C-alpha positions in Angstrom: 0.0 0.0 0.0 2.8 2.5 0.8 6.0 2.6 -1.3 9.0 4.7 -0.8 10.8 5.9 -3.9 13.8 8.1 -3.3 12.3 11.1 -1.5 8.8 10.4 -2.6 6.1 8.4 -0.8 3.4 6.6 -2.9 0.0 5.5 -1.6 -2.8 3.8 -3.5 -5.2 6.5 -4.8 -8.3 4.3 -4.3 -7.4 3.6 -0.7 -6.7 7.3 0.0 -9.8 8.5 -1.7 -12.0 6.0 0.1 -10.6 7.0 3.5 -11.2 10.6 2.7 -14.7 10.0 1.4 -14.1 11.3 -2.1 -14.1 9.8 -5.6 -10.8 8.3 -6.7 -11.2 10.0 -10.1 -11.2 13.5 -8.5 -8.4 12.9 -6.0 -5.6 14.4 -8.0 -7.6 17.5 -8.8 -8.5 17.9 -5.1 -4.8 17.8 -4.2 -4.0 20.4 -6.9 -6.8 22.7 -5.7 -5.7 22.4 -2.1 -8.9 20.6 -1.0 -6.7 17.7 0.1 -3.5 18.5 2.1 -0.8 16.2 3.3 1.8 16.0 5.9 4.6 13.5 6.4 6.5 13.2 9.7 9.6 11.0 10.2 9.9 9.4 13.6 12.9 10.1 15.9 14.3 8.4 19.0 11.8 5.6 20.0 9.9 6.1 16.7 13.0 5.9 14.5 12.1 4.1 11.2 8.5 5.0 11.3 6.5 7.6 9.4 3.2 9.3 10.2 1.3 10.3 7.0 -1.7 12.6 7.5 -4.2 13.5 4.8 -6.8 16.2 5.4 -9.9 17.5 3.8 -12.3 20.1 5.3 -14.3 17.3 6.9 -11.9 14.3 7.3 -8.5 13.3 8.6 -6.9 10.0 7.5 -3.7 9.1 9.3 -1.3 6.2 8.7 1.7 5.1 10.6 4.0 2.9 8.6 7.5 1.4 9.0 10.4 2.1 6.8 9.4 -0.7 4.5 5.9 0.8 4.0 4.1 -1.7 6.2 1.0 -0.3 7.8 1.3 -0.2 11.6 -1.7 1.9 12.5 -4.6 3.6 10.7 -7.2 6.1 11.8 -10.0 8.1 10.2 -11.8 11.0 11.9 -14.9 12.3 10.2 -15.6 15.8 11.5 -19.1 15.9 9.9 -20.9 18.9 8.6 -20.0 21.1 11.5 -16.8 22.3 9.9 -18.4 23.1 6.6 -20.8 25.5 8.3 -18.2 27.1 10.5 -18.5 30.9 10.3 -15.5 32.7 8.7 -14.2 36.1 9.4 -15.1 38.0 12.6 -16.1 36.2 15.8 -19.8 36.5 16.4 -21.1 36.3 19.9 -24.4 34.5 20.3 -27.2 36.1 22.3 -28.1 34.5 25.6 -31.2 32.3 25.5 
């Protein structure tokens, strides 16, 4: 599922898209548009030889922890639901007491 190639990390697009709840055919465009962002962290000390790969959309986070050979050690998905999509932007608005 995970492959290291020089300084690049490859992950199966169908697996990633399914975890993020989007169509595999639109994954590349979502990445180009910034709708999907990624983060790769390399383990140190006790976590040496491990990588934490995080993929984010506005509503979901998919995280994998893999070893240096690309073997999956841990996986998690958090679905933030619709609440983030309706989050107000700009100035903070104080709600009136009920």
